[in-house]
C-alpha positions in Angstrom: 133.6 254.8 210.6 133.7 254.5 213.8 133.6 257.6 215.8 137.2 258.2 218.1 137.0 259.5 221.6 139.8 259.0 223.9 139.2 258.3 227.9 140.7 261.7 228.7 138.1 263.8 226.8 134.9 265.2 227.6 132.7 265.1 225.6 128.7 266.1 226.4 125.7 263.6 226.4 124.1 266.3 224.1 126.8 267.0 221.6 126.5 265.4 218.3 129.6 263.8 216.6 129.8 262.9 212.9 131.1 259.3 211.4 134.5 259.2 211.4 135.8 262.1 214.1 138.5 262.1 216.4 137.9 263.3 220.0 141.9 263.5 221.4 143.0 263.7 224.9 141.6 266.7 227.4 139.0 268.2 224.7 135.5 269.5 226.0 132.7 269.5 223.9 130.0 271.1 225.1 126.0 269.8 224.9 124.1 271.1 221.7 127.4 271.2 219.3 127.2 269.5 216.1 130.8 268.3 214.7 130.1 266.4 211.2 132.3 263.7 209.7 135.6 263.3 209.8 136.0 265.8 211.9 139.2 266.2 214.2 139.1 268.4 217.8 142.8 268.3 219.4 144.8 267.7 222.5 143.0 270.8 225.0 141.0 272.0 222.1 137.3 273.9 223.6 134.0 273.2 221.3 131.5 275.5 223.0 127.8 275.0 223.9 126.0 274.6 220.0 128.9 275.1 218.0 128.6 273.9 214.3 131.4 272.1 212.7 130.5 270.7 209.0 132.5 267.4 207.6 136.8 267.4 207.7 137.1 270.8 210.1 140.2 270.5 212.1 140.5 272.3 215.3 144.3 272.0 216.5 145.6 271.8 219.9 144.1 274.7 222.6 142.2 275.4 219.9 138.4 277.9 221.2 135.7 277.9 220.2 133.1 279.8 221.6 129.3 280.1 220.5 127.6 281.1 218.7 130.1 279.9 216.6 129.3 278.0 213.1 132.5 276.9 210.6 131.7 275.2 207.6 133.4 272.0 206.4 136.9 272.1 205.4 138.0 274.5 208.1 141.0 274.4 209.5 141.6 276.3 213.4 145.3 276.5 214.0 146.7 275.7 217.9 145.8 278.1 220.4 143.0 280.0 218.4 140.9 281.9 220.2 137.0 283.0 218.9 135.9 285.4 220.8 131.6 285.7 222.2 131.0 288.9 223.7 130.8 292.4 222.8 132.0 294.1 225.6 133.0 291.1 228.6 133.0 292.2 231.8 132.7 289.3 235.1 130.5 292.3 236.8 127.6 294.4 236.8 128.7 298.3 237.5 126.9 297.7 240.8 129.4 295.0 241.3 127.1 291.4 240.8 128.2 289.0 239.3 127.0 288.2 235.5 125.6 285.5 234.3 124.3 283.4 231.3 121.8 285.8 230.7 123.3 289.5 230.7 125.2 289.2 227.8 124.3 288.6 224.0 126.5 285.7 222.8 127.7 286.8 219.1 129.4 284.4 216.9 132.2 283.5 214.5 131.9 282.5 211.2 134.0 280.8 209.0 133.3 279.6 205.8 133.9 276.6 203.3 137.6 275.9 203.7 139.0 278.8 205.3 142.3 278.6 207.7 142.9 280.3 211.0 146.9 280.5 211.5 147.8 279.4 215.2 147.7 282.0 217.7 145.0 284.3 215.8 141.7 285.8 218.1 139.0 286.3 215.9 136.8 288.9 217.7 132.9 288.3 217.2 130.8 289.0 215.7 133.4 288.2 212.4 133.2 286.2 208.7 136.1 284.2 207.7 135.0 283.9 203.4 135.8 281.5 202.3 139.1 279.5 200.7 140.5 282.8 203.0 143.5 282.9 205.2 144.7 284.0 208.5 148.3 284.1 209.0 149.5 283.3 212.4 149.4 285.8 215.9 146.7 287.7 213.5 144.1 289.8 215.4 140.9 289.4 213.2 137.6 292.7 213.6 136.4 292.7 210.4 135.3 290.1 208.0 137.2 288.6 205.8 136.8 288.1 201.9 137.0 284.2 200.0 140.1 283.8 199.2 142.3 286.9 200.6 144.9 286.6 202.6 145.2 288.6 205.8 148.1 289.3 208.3 148.6 291.6 210.9 147.0 293.2 214.4 144.8 293.9 213.2 144.4 292.5 210.3 144.6 293.5 206.5 144.2 291.8 202.9 148.5 291.3 202.0 147.8 288.7 199.3 145.3 286.5 197.4 145.2 282.9 198.0 143.4 279.7 196.1 142.0 276.6 197.3 145.4 275.5 198.4 146.4 278.1 200.2 149.5 279.4 198.0 149.4 282.7 197.4 148.4 283.2 193.7 150.3 285.2 191.5 148.7 287.8 187.8 149.8 287.0 184.6 149.8 289.6 181.7 145.9 289.6 181.8 145.2 291.0 185.1 143.6 286.8 185.9 145.3 285.9 189.0 146.3 282.2 188.4 147.5 279.5 191.7 151.3 278.5 190.8 150.0 274.7 192.4 147.5 274.1 190.5 146.8 276.6 187.8 143.3 277.3 188.4 141.8 281.1 187.8 140.3 283.9 189.7 138.7 287.0 188.8 139.4 290.6 190.8 136.6 292.7 190.7 135.7 295.8 193.0 138.1 294.4 195.8 136.5 290.8 195.3 138.1 287.4 194.0 135.9 285.0 192.3 137.1 281.4 190.6 137.3 282.1 186.3 134.6 281.3 184.4 136.0 277.9 182.3 135.6 278.6 178.6 
């Protein structure tokens, strides 16, 4: 499938855009960014220099993904989400001189396969959002999120477990977590959730 880049988008010559991907109005994709196949970058979204995105990722309108973020396959980033990239941001040094790109250490947000970040959330780098985790809208993520965790709040904390469908899991009599939509089963051990092994 062909790449679709609308005329008002700003895509650097040095960016790599995978087959079937779409870059919409007023979006900016910087040099060195790598987008996999079938990605969608919504209106006004920003993809920083060297950001890595896998296949089938969606950045909704006005999401700001600053380098050196890494998004694995199937990551959803909701409208107006922000990924930060600096431990201690300052515009100027203590002597008042303007800081440059060489005056700070870039730190990134990593989103594992299938993770979803709800609208207007802020992920404060360095953090990793686990596989198939779900960050509720408006959350501020300041520490790593486990696989399959549903986190919410400021700062965010785990409030439920979710399956690959994004639906909160329900615990059966045996203690196994079950997705009410797909029937998939999960096992919890030491505050970690894993997919149950089929018999």
